[in-house]
C-alpha angles and dihedrals in degrees: 000000000000116000121223088247092055091046091051091049092050091047092050090049089051091050089051092050090048091050089051090050090051090052090052091048092050089051090049092049090051091051096045097037136246091280094076101100094183093061091043089054092048090049091051090049091049091051090050090051091049091052090050091049091049089053090049091049090051092051092047091049091051091049091048091050089050093049091049090049092051091048091051090051091051092047092049093051 
């Protein structure tokens, strides 16, 4: 079973890898030129995926914070 902490770590690592991929795509677009629509489309898709992963990371972080809060409450009782 994957813990929320592990899921958050994996999600953050995925966001980092996606950010790195975006950087590489931006470099490739700069080398090839702005006229390459295929690379521009891939870059747009990668940015959309990064935004979705950032949203997922935010949700996982909120859930993890909630779980930690509930555990603290239980331990304090």
